[in-house]
C-alpha positions in Angstrom: 4.6 -2.6 -26.8 6.0 -2.8 -23.5 9.8 -1.6 -23.6 12.6 -3.3 -22.0 12.8 -0.6 -18.8 8.7 -1.0 -18.1 9.0 -4.9 -18.0 12.2 -4.4 -15.5 9.4 -2.0 -13.8 6.8 -3.7 -13.5 9.1 -7.3 -12.5 10.5 -4.9 -10.1 7.0 -3.0 -8.4 6.2 -7.5 -8.4 9.3 -7.8 -6.3 9.2 -4.9 -4.0 5.7 -5.4 -3.7 6.3 -9.0 -1.6 6.3 -9.8 2.0 9.5 -8.8 3.5 11.4 -10.9 6.4 10.5 -8.3 8.6 7.3 -8.5 10.4 5.1 -5.6 11.6 2.6 -5.0 14.2 -0.6 -6.5 14.4 -4.4 -4.3 14.2 -4.3 -2.8 17.3 -8.8 -1.7 16.6 -10.7 -4.8 15.4 -12.3 -4.4 11.7 -15.6 -3.2 13.1 -14.5 -0.7 14.8 -12.2 0.8 13.0 -15.2 0.7 9.7 -17.6 2.7 12.2 -15.0 5.6 13.1 -13.7 6.1 9.7 -15.1 9.1 7.9 -15.1 10.0 4.8 -11.9 12.7 3.7 -9.6 10.7 7.1 -6.2 9.3 5.7 -5.8 6.1 6.6 -2.2 5.5 7.4 -1.1 1.5 7.1 2.9 -0.2 8.5 3.1 -2.2 5.8 5.3 -5.4 5.7 6.2 -5.5 2.1 9.9 -5.4 0.9 9.4 -1.1 0.0 7.5 -0.3 3.1 10.9 -1.5 4.5 12.8 0.8 1.7 9.8 3.7 3.3 10.2 3.2 7.0 13.6 3.4 6.4 13.8 6.6 4.8 11.7 8.4 6.8 12.4 7.1 10.0 8.9 6.4 10.5 6.3 3.2 11.6 3.7 4.2 8.5 5.3 3.7 4.6 1.6 3.3 3.1 -1.5 6.2 3.1 -5.0 6.0 1.3 -7.9 8.4 1.9 -11.2 7.2 2.5 -14.0 8.6 0.2 -16.7 7.2 1.5 -18.3 7.1 4.3 -17.5 2.6 5.9 -21.1 2.9 8.4 -23.5 3.7 5.1 -22.4 0.7 2.9 -24.3 -2.4 3.7 -20.8 -4.4 3.8 -18.0 -2.1 4.6 -15.2 -4.7 4.4 -16.3 -4.9 0.6 -17.5 -2.1 -0.6 -14.5 -0.3 -2.3 -14.4 3.4 0.5 -10.3 3.8 0.6 -8.5 6.1 -3.0 -5.0 4.9 -2.6 -1.8 4.1 -4.9 -1.1 0.6 -5.6 2.9 -0.3 -6.6 1.1 -2.3 -9.3 -2.5 -1.7 -10.2 -1.5 1.6 -10.1 -4.2 4.6 -8.2 -7.6 2.1 -7.3 -10.0 2.3 -5.0 -10.3 -0.5 -2.6 -12.6 -1.6 0.0 -11.6 -1.8 4.0 -11.2 -5.4 4.4 -8.1 -4.9 2.1 -5.9 -3.2 5.6 -8.2 -4.4 8.7 -5.3 -6.8 9.5 -2.8 -4.4 9.5 -1.8 -1.6 11.6 -3.2 0.9 10.8 -4.1 5.2 12.3 -6.3 7.4 11.5 -5.9 11.2 10.4 -8.3 13.3 10.4 -7.9 16.8 8.8 -10.0 19.9 11.1 -12.5 22.6 10.3 -13.1 21.9 6.1 -16.4 21.8 5.3 -18.3 18.9 3.0 -18.3 20.5 -0.3 -13.9 21.1 0.4 -13.9 17.9 1.5 -15.9 16.5 -2.1 -13.5 18.5 -4.0 -10.3 16.8 -2.0 -12.1 13.2 -2.5 -13.1 14.5 -6.5 -9.6 15.5 -6.8 -8.4 11.6 -6.3 -11.4 9.6 -8.2 -10.5 11.1 -10.9 -7.6 9.9 -11.3 -8.5 6.2 -10.9 -6.1 4.4 -13.5 -3.1 6.3 -12.9 0.0 4.3 -13.2 2.1 4.3 -10.0 4.7 6.2 -10.8 7.6 3.2 -11.9 11.2 5.6 -11.3 9.9 5.7 -8.0 10.0 2.5 -7.8 13.5 1.9 -9.6 14.9 5.0 -6.6 13.5 3.0 -3.7 15.4 -0.5 -4.9 18.4 0.9 -4.3 18.3 1.3 -0.8 17.0 -2.8 -0.1 20.1 -3.5 -2.4 22.5 -1.4 0.4 21.5 0.4 2.8 23.3 4.2 2.3 24.8 5.6 5.3 23.0 8.9 5.0 22.0 11.6 7.6 18.5 11.2 9.3 17.8 14.9 8.9 18.8 14.2 4.9 16.8 10.9 4.5 13.9 13.0 3.2 15.3 14.2 0.5 16.1 10.0 -1.1 12.0 11.1 -1.4 12.4 13.6 -4.3 11.9 11.1 -6.8 10.2 10.7 -9.8 9.6 10.9 -13.2 6.6 14.4 -12.6 4.5 12.1 -14.7 1.2 13.9 -14.1 -0.5 10.4 -15.0 1.4 8.7 -12.4 1.5 8.8 -9.3 3.3 8.3 -5.2 0.4 7.1 -2.4 1.6 10.0 0.3 2.2 12.8 -2.9 -0.5 11.8 -4.7 -3.0 12.7 -1.7 -1.0 16.0 -0.3 -2.4 17.1 -3.9 -5.7 16.5 -3.4 -5.6 19.1 -0.2 -3.4 21.3 -1.5 -6.2 21.5 -4.2 -8.7 23.7 -1.6 -5.7 25.0 0.0 -5.4 23.1 2.9 -1.7 22.8 5.0 0.2 20.0 5.5 3.1 21.3 7.5 3.2 24.3 9.0 5.1 27.0 7.1 8.4 27.4 8.2 9.8 30.9 9.6 13.2 32.4 9.9 14.4 34.0 13.2 13.9 37.0 13.7 17.4 37.1 15.7 19.4 36.5 12.2 20.4 33.4 13.8 20.5 29.9 11.1 18.0 27.6 10.9 18.6 24.6 12.8 18.6 21.4 10.2 14.7 20.4 11.2 13.8 23.9 10.1 15.5 23.6 6.8 14.0 20.4 6.4 10.5 21.6 6.5 11.5 24.8 4.5 12.6 21.5 1.5 9.5 19.5 1.6 6.9 22.2 0.1 6.6 20.9 -2.5 3.7 17.5 -2.6 6.5 15.6 -4.4 8.8 15.0 -0.6 5.5 14.4 1.1 5.6 10.9 3.0 3.2 9.5 5.6 4.8 10.0 7.6 3.7 13.6 7.8 -0.3 13.3 8.0 1.0 11.8 11.4 2.6 14.7 13.1 0.9 17.1 11.6 -0.7 19.7 13.3 -3.5 20.1 11.4 -5.0 16.7 11.4 -6.1 14.8 14.3 -4.5 11.1 15.4 -8.1 9.3 15.7 -8.2 6.0 18.2 -11.2 3.4 16.8 -11.3 2.1 20.0 -11.7 5.2 22.5 -14.0 6.6 20.0 -16.5 3.7 20.0 -16.4 3.8 23.9 -13.9 2.2 26.0 -13.5 1.1 29.6 -10.6 -0.1 30.9 -12.6 -1.5 34.1 -14.7 -4.1 31.4 -11.1 -5.4 30.0 -10.5 -8.8 31.2 -6.9 -9.8 32.9 -5.4 -13.1 33.2 -4.6 -13.9 37.2 -0.9 -14.0 38.3 0.6 -17.7 38.9 0.5 -17.5 43.2 
């Protein structure tokens, strides 16, 4: 039986999943190039256009509002646009697998972990696939919804802590924290450890913030972008780019 709180949570999830008035950038690479470049173990960051995407982008001061993990080589699929190759935590559907076509029309970025063996990449992927069917953390939904009703005047170096939310139930997840947990399962780092200054000087605000986000629940999609351990891979460059082949409009005289 669905409780009033759960009914409200599901309604709120559907509301937050609806498109916001703000527009996001379109795709910066075509679907074929994206499919040809994406590899198993890559993290695909997405600039979403939903209401909850707006809240996440505000809190993290970032372009990226969603993250998904590639668990199968798109180039090995007969139809990469229709075959599920990504695993993610969706607001309404929970942890699920989706085809690449779900995000081909969005602005995306590929972040590739460096140095992992094939077995370690398999372990990361299996960690997420074993959780398919788990639900999105609705407590996180309630908390994020507050920042759409009224944008709080929170200092930039404290906004990260607004993501220190959730029920703590292991069968519930949010997208970036679940992927962070998967990489932590093979002890792969996301952000560097903070070393206290040797001269006894207090840590800066940015150092304190990095120290604060050691726990997987505080990782945001942007952390895969700024991580020194993930390589940013751009499909247009990977498939071969020649600026001389571009066709420019003739200037008007």
